[in-house]
C-alpha positions as CSV (number, residue, x, y, z in Angstrom):
1,M,-5.2,25.8,33.8
2,N,-5.0,27.6,30.5
3,T,-1.5,26.1,30.0
4,E,-2.9,22.6,30.6
5,V,-5.8,23.2,28.1
6,Y,-3.3,24.4,25.5
7,R,-1.2,21.3,26.0
8,V,-4.2,19.1,25.5
9,E,-5.3,20.9,22.4
10,M,-1.8,20.7,20.9
11,S,-1.7,17.0,21.7
12,V,-5.0,16.4,19.9
13,K,-3.9,18.5,16.9
14,K,-0.6,16.5,16.7
15,S,-2.4,13.2,16.8
16,R,-4.5,14.3,13.8
17,V,-1.6,15.1,11.5
18,P,-0.7,11.4,10.5
19,N,-4.3,10.6,10.0
20,I,-4.8,13.6,7.8
21,L,-1.9,12.4,5.6
22,T,-3.5,9.0,5.4
23,I,-6.8,10.6,4.3
24,L,-4.9,12.6,1.7
25,R,-3.4,9.4,0.4
26,L,-6.9,8.0,-0.1
27,L,-7.9,11.1,-2.0
28,L,-5.0,10.6,-4.4
29,V,-6.5,7.2,-5.5
30,P,-9.2,8.7,-7.7
31,A,-6.6,10.9,-9.4
32,F,-4.5,7.9,-10.1
33,V,-7.5,6.0,-11.6
34,I,-8.5,9.0,-13.8
35,L,-4.9,9.3,-15.2
36,M,-4.6,5.5,-15.9
37,S,-8.0,5.5,-17.6
38,N,-6.3,7.3,-20.5
39,P,-2.9,5.7,-20.5
40,T,-0.9,7.9,-22.8
41,E,2.8,8.2,-22.0
42,T,2.2,11.6,-20.4
43,M,-0.8,10.4,-18.3
44,V,1.1,7.3,-17.2
45,H,4.1,9.4,-16.1
46,A,1.7,11.7,-14.2
47,A,0.1,8.6,-12.6
48,I,3.6,7.5,-11.5
49,V,4.1,10.8,-9.8
50,V,0.7,10.6,-8.0
51,F,1.5,7.1,-6.9
52,L,4.9,8.0,-5.6
53,V,3.5,10.9,-3.6
54,A,0.9,8.6,-2.1
55,A,3.5,5.9,-1.3
56,L,5.8,8.5,0.3
57,S,2.9,9.8,2.4
58,D,2.6,6.2,3.8
59,Y,6.2,6.4,5.1
60,L,5.7,10.0,6.3
61,D,2.6,9.5,8.3
62,G,4.1,6.5,10.1
63,W,7.3,8.4,10.8
64,L,5.3,11.4,12.1
65,A,3.1,9.2,14.3
66,R,6.1,7.8,16.0
67,K,8.1,11.0,16.1
68,M,5.1,13.0,17.6
69,N,4.0,10.2,19.8
70,A,0.7,10.3,17.9
71,V,0.1,6.6,17.3
72,T,-3.7,6.1,17.7
73,D,-6.0,3.1,17.3
74,L,-7.7,4.9,14.4
75,G,-4.3,5.3,12.7
76,K,-3.5,1.6,13.2
77,L,-6.7,0.7,11.4
78,L,-6.8,3.5,8.8
79,D,-3.2,3.4,7.6
80,P,-3.1,-0.3,6.4
81,L,-6.6,0.1,5.0
82,A,-5.4,3.1,2.9
83,D,-2.4,1.1,1.7
84,K,-4.6,-1.8,0.6
85,I,-6.9,0.6,-1.3
86,L,-4.0,2.3,-3.0
87,V,-2.1,-0.8,-3.9
88,M,-5.1,-2.9,-5.0
89,T,-6.5,0.0,-7.1
90,A,-3.2,0.4,-8.8
91,L,-2.9,-3.4,-9.6
92,I,-6.5,-3.5,-10.9
93,M,-5.7,-0.6,-13.2
94,L,-2.5,-2.4,-14.4
95,V,-4.5,-5.5,-15.2
96,A,-6.8,-3.4,-17.3
97,Q,-3.9,-2.2,-19.4
98,R,-2.8,-4.3,-22.5
99,S,0.7,-4.6,-23.9
100,D,1.1,-3.2,-27.4
101,I,3.4,-6.2,-28.2
102,D,1.4,-9.3,-27.2
103,G,-2.0,-7.9,-26.0
104,L,-1.5,-9.4,-22.5
105,P,-2.3,-7.4,-19.3
106,W,0.6,-5.5,-17.7
107,V,0.0,-7.7,-14.6
108,P,-1.3,-11.3,-14.7
109,A,-4.8,-11.3,-13.3
110,W,-4.2,-14.4,-11.1
111,M,-1.6,-12.6,-9.1
112,V,-4.0,-9.7,-8.4
113,V,-6.8,-12.2,-7.5
114,L,-4.5,-14.0,-5.0
115,L,-3.4,-10.7,-3.4
116,L,-7.0,-9.4,-3.3
117,A,-8.2,-12.6,-1.6
118,R,-5.4,-12.2,1.0
119,E,-6.3,-8.6,1.7
120,I,-10.0,-9.5,2.1
121,W,-9.1,-12.2,4.6
122,V,-6.8,-9.9,6.7
123,T,-9.3,-7.1,6.6
124,G,-11.9,-9.5,7.9
125,L,-9.6,-10.6,10.7
126,R,-9.1,-7.0,11.7
127,G,-12.9,-6.5,11.7
128,V,-13.4,-9.5,14.0
129,A,-10.6,-8.4,16.3
130,A,-12.0,-4.9,16.4
131,S,-15.4,-6.3,17.5
132,K,-13.6,-7.8,20.5
133,G,-11.9,-4.5,21.3
134,M,-8.5,-5.5,19.9
135,V,-6.6,-3.6,17.2
136,I,-4.3,-5.6,14.9
137,A,-1.7,-3.1,13.6
138,A,0.5,-3.9,10.6
139,S,3.2,-6.3,11.4
140,Q,6.8,-5.9,10.2
141,T,6.3,-8.6,7.6
142,G,3.2,-6.8,6.4
143,K,5.1,-3.6,6.1
144,V,7.8,-5.3,4.0
145,K,5.1,-6.7,1.8
146,S,3.5,-3.3,1.3
147,A,6.9,-1.7,0.5
148,L,7.7,-4.4,-2.1
149,Q,4.3,-4.0,-3.7
150,M,4.7,-0.3,-4.1
151,I,8.2,-0.7,-5.6
152,A,6.7,-3.4,-8.0
153,I,3.9,-1.0,-9.0
154,V,6.3,1.8,-9.9
155,F,8.4,-0.6,-12.1
156,L,5.2,-2.0,-13.7
157,L,3.9,1.5,-14.5
158,L,7.2,2.1,-16.3
159,H,6.5,-1.2,-18.1
160,E,8.8,-1.6,-21.1
161,A,9.9,2.1,-21.3
162,Y,13.2,1.4,-19.6
163,A,15.5,-1.6,-19.4
164,F,18.8,-2.6,-17.7
165,D,21.6,-4.7,-19.0
166,V,22.8,-7.3,-16.5
167,G,25.7,-9.2,-18.1
168,Q,24.3,-10.6,-21.3
169,T,20.7,-10.2,-20.2
170,R,18.4,-7.2,-20.8
171,I,15.9,-6.8,-18.0
172,T,12.8,-4.5,-18.5
173,C,11.1,-2.6,-15.8
174,E,8.1,-4.9,-16.4
175,Q,10.2,-8.0,-15.5
176,L,11.6,-6.3,-12.4
177,G,8.1,-5.3,-11.3
178,L,6.7,-8.8,-11.8
179,N,9.5,-10.3,-9.8
180,F,9.0,-7.8,-6.9
181,L,5.3,-8.5,-7.0
182,L,5.8,-12.3,-6.9
183,V,8.1,-11.9,-3.8
184,S,5.5,-9.7,-2.2
185,L,2.8,-12.3,-2.9
186,I,4.8,-15.0,-1.1
187,I,5.4,-12.6,1.8
188,S,1.8,-11.5,1.9
189,Y,0.6,-15.0,2.6
190,W,3.2,-15.5,5.2
191,S,2.1,-12.3,7.0
192,A,-1.6,-13.5,6.6
193,V,-0.7,-16.6,8.6
194,E,0.9,-14.3,11.3
195,Y,-2.3,-12.1,11.4
196,T,-4.5,-15.2,11.6
197,F,-2.6,-16.6,14.6
198,R,-2.5,-13.2,16.3
199,A,-6.2,-12.6,15.8
200,F,-7.2,-16.0,17.3
201,D,-4.8,-16.0,20.2
202,G,-5.5,-12.3,21.0
203,T,-2.0,-11.0,20.4
204,P,-1.9,-7.6,18.5
205,A,0.7,-7.2,15.8
206,D,3.8,-5.1,16.5
């Protein structure tokens, strides 16, 4: 009996580990905002480190959940929500920054508005599905979208600090970031269509 109780307790503890990492990722968001509120070179570099840690925790909590057989309905809801909060907060902070060269925001506001509209729609779909007792987890397309956005944000945070020579063309981190973000925008709307069909036909995402 004691052995069985111990196994149950260990199983419960293991199931909490991925969710704890997700919550820690959420706690890093205010730190990122504080750092980007005073965007000196040192503060921006610190913000990049914070963002990278948060982004890596996204991969780690998913890997642990599968490895420890600790995938839960709470995790399926909380993990993509934490991703949205992290990514959208970072993009909003990037819109708030202005280039020293032309005075334009580091990220065009229209891209962020379109991404935010998509996230509100998908979050609403998840809420409707949850009210019917169905959990819509992140699809593979949605995961690719999130990965591209996180890569884009790192490049955008580096902005014009670094550049790469490709043949006769010099490409800045800002340009790379905007291209990654544009691709993620296209994929994000494709995945939104997937989520919409799955929400209405009652099929949970993979």
